[in-house]
N, C-alpha and C positions, 0 to 999 in steps of 0.2 A: 732380033731388038740390037740397035745400037747402043755400045757402052756409055755412052754420053747421054743418051736420053735421061729425060728428068722422072720417068715414073720406072727405071729398073729397080727390079727387085732386092739387090743388096743394098742398103743405105749406108753412109761412113757417119761418123758423130757429126761432123759439118752438116752432110745431108739432113739429119734427123733434127737437129737444135734448129736449121730453118725451116721444116717442116712443122716441129712443136713451138716456133717460136721463141725459144727458150736460150739462154747461154750454155756454153760448154760446160762452167762449172754445175750449173744445176742438172744436168742431164748427167755427169759423172756421179752425182751425189746420188741420182735413181738408181745407175749403175751399183754401184757399192752397196746399195739397199737391198739391191734384188727386186727390185718395183717393176722392172721394165725388161722385156725380153732380147736378150742379145746372146752374142757368140762373138768368141775372138778367132781371128785370123792372125795367127802370128802372136807381134804384141800391141796387134789394134783390134777394138771394137767393133763390132758388125750389127748390122738390125735387117731381118727380112722384114719388107714393106707390107706384107699379107699379116703377120705377125702385131707390128706395129699397130695397124689400122684395126683390128680385133683388139688390141690392148687399149686403144682410143676409145672404142665403142664398151668396153667394160668400163672404163673410167667414168665415161659420159651417164652410162644408166645407173653405177652406184653411187653419183653424187645426187642423181635425182630420187633416191631414195630416203 
């Protein structure tokens, strides 16, 4: 897989903001509250696409109950 492909497994803050269509400040609030799966790479936040897709599905299911 090429590093610049859109569907790569590890997402940056910018990648995830684009995917979720939210502002960076909103994402940082979710991170601080521990509401979104994340990990740090040095001083930068990173996200695994597979975990984010699961998280989105869980949020969607929770909204319908």
